[in-house]
Every structure is written in structure tokens, then in C-alpha cells.
N, C-alpha and C positions, 0 to 999 in steps of 0.2 A: 612492082613490089608494093605491098600494102604498108601503110604508114602505122606506126604503133599508136595505140590510144593511151592518153595520159591516164594514170592512176592516182586517185586521191590517197591521202595518208591513211584514212580509215580502211579503205580497200586494201591498201598495201599491207597494213598490219593483220587484217583478216585473212589475206592470202598466206601471210608469213605463219600465222597460227595454224592454218590448215596444213601447210607444208610440215611444220614441226610435228603436228599430230600424226600425220601420215607417216613419218620417218619413225615415230616411237610405236604407233599401233601396228602398222603393216608396212615395215621398210621395204620388202620385196616388191610389193605393188607399187609403193611410192617411187622406188629407184626405176621401175619400168617406165613410169610416167615421166620422170625426170629425163631419161635417156631418150625418150621420144621427143622431147621439147626441143625447139629450135631457139637457143638463146645464146647471147655473147656473155664474155666475162663481165662486162660493165653491167648487163641485165642482172645477173646473179648477184654481183657485188652490191648493186644499188637497190635491189628489191629484196634481198635476203641478209647478206653479211652487215652492211652498214647500219640498217635500222637496229639489229640486234646490238651491234657493238656500240651504237649511240645509246641504247637503254642501259647497257652495262656501265658506260661512262657517266650517264646521269645518275644511275644508282649509286656509283662510287661517290659522286659529288654529295648527294643528299645524304648518304649513309655517314660520310665524314663530318658533315655539317651537323647532323643529329647526334651522332655518338661521341663526338669529342666535345669536351667542356669548354674549350677555349673558342669555339666558333671562328677559326682562322679561315677566312674566305679564300685567301691566297693559296694556302696549302691544299685546301679541298679542291680547287680549281686545278692546281698542278697534279694532284693524284688522278683526277679524271682525265686530264690530257694524256698522262702517262699510260693509263690503262687503255685509252682509245687508240693511243699510238702502238702500244705493244700488240693489241689485238689486230688492228688493221695491218700493221707492218708484218706481224707474224702470218697472218692470212695470205698477204701478198707474197711474202717470201716463200712460203710453203707452196703456193700455187707455181710460183717460177721453179722452184727446185723439182717439184713434181713433173711439170711440163718438160723440163730438160732431161730428166731421167726416164722419161717414158720409152724411149727407144732402147735402153738398156734391158727393159723388160719385155722386149719384143711387141710393142704396142705402136699403133699408129699415133704419131705425136699430134695432139689436137689441144689447142689453148682452151676450147670450150669443154672438152672432157675433163682436162685437169682442173678447171674452175669447178666444175660440177662435183668432182670427187673431193676437192679440198674444202670448198665452202660449205656444201650440204653435210659433210662429214664433220664439220666444225660445230654444228648446232648444239650438241651436248655441252661442249666447252663454253659456248656463249650462255646457255641457260644456267649451267652450273655457276659460272662467274656471277651471273646477275642474282641468283639466289644467296650466294656466299658474301656478296657485298651488302645486300639488303638485311640479311640476318646472319651476322658474323658467327653466332654461335652454332650454325649449321655447317661447320666446316667439313664435317664427314660426307657432305654431298659430292666432294671432289671425286669420290670413288666412281661415280656415274659417268665421269668423263671416259672411262673405259668402253662405254657403249659407243663412242666414236670408232673404235677398232672394228666392231661388228658392222657399223654403217659402212665403213671403208671396204670391208670384205664383201658385203652385199653389192656395194656400188661397182667394184672392179669385176664383178662376175657378169657385168653386162656385155653387150655384143662387140663393144670395141676394147674390151679388157684384154689383159695378158692371157697367154695360155694358161690352162688349168694348173700346171705345176708350179707356176710363178704367181699365182693370184694371191695366196697367203702372204708371201714375202713382199709384194708390192703393197697389199693393205696395210702391213706392219710398217713399212717405210712412210707410207702416207700419214699413218696414225702418229709415228714419232715426230715427223715434221709438223704436224698440226699442234701438237702438245708442247715439244720442246722449244720450238722457235719463239713462240709468244712468251714463254716462261723466261728464256734467256734475255729477250728484249725487255721485259719487265724489270729484271734484275739490273741490267745496265742502265735503264732509264731512272730507276730509283736511286742508283748510286749517284748518277748525275745530278738528280734534284737536291739530294741531301749534301753534296759537296759544297 
């Protein structure tokens, strides 16, 4: 077995940008590439989700420090941690839920496939979150989170996906998990921070 080569930060973000560009410009071809890759949950999480979630958390911190007149470092840090926890926890819980329910959609249960579907389909959520925290006036960009549904649908049409009559239902289930779970976690965490 061949050892994996370490990737520096610049290369990691370059690969991340290429993957997001592929998912936006030609999602069908990019999903074919994704399904052919031999990756683990940790690889996908560490090379795709965590860097994006980290950027959103950093953007939240900087936005709060710049846009708030009080410059309360502690509250900005709490908000950044809350956003990071909500997105990371939401991604992980979505992955776990999708993995556990794959058998009900007549799929081979695969942790890697569940990770690919949940994490790569979350890309619009991460990008929209980053844009909306950096430029709060652009709240309307949240409509682009719906693109995740299309990415889910293209992703489930892969070789290990459900039968054709269940593909749309499974894609909708993955999409709802991706969007609702982080949102609910954010509400709960915000309530805990302000109490």
C-alpha cells in the first residue's frame, strides 16, 4: 500500500477551489471524478469540509469585529466557535444519518459514499455562509443553497446510488439533512451562548 503524500496548505486550498469550480461548472463530470476517487471520510473532511468551515468561522469572527461598534473580542470569538460547531456538527450528523438510512433506500451502506454525498453537496452551504457573513447585506445569496439539492441529485445517480425511482427522494433527504441540521444546531448554540 502506497503512503499518502502530505499536502501543503496552499495546494490544499488550490485543490479545494478546483473541486468547487468543478461542482459549479460541470457537476456531472466532477461527480464522476469523485465517485472514482478512493478516499476516506477523514480525507474528505480534512481536505474539503474543515478548510471551508474554518474560513466561514474566521469570516464570522472578522465580520463581527469589523461590523460591531463595540469590538467585543469575546463575543466575536463565541460567534465564530458557534458557527464552526454548528457547521461541523451538522456535517457530521448529516453524514451519520445518511449512512444509517442508506439501506432503506436500497443502497449498499458505505461510509465513504455517504461522506462524498453529504460533504461535497454541502459546498454551496459553506460558500453562501462565507459570503453572507463577510457581506451581511447580501442575505439574498441564501437562495443559492438550493443548488445543494441539484448536487445531491447528480451525486446519487452514481454507480452505487439507489434505484432510479428512489434517487430523487434520497437526494431530497440528503439535502434536508444538510440544511436543517446545521441550522437547528446554530439556533441551539446561539440560545446557549446568550443565556
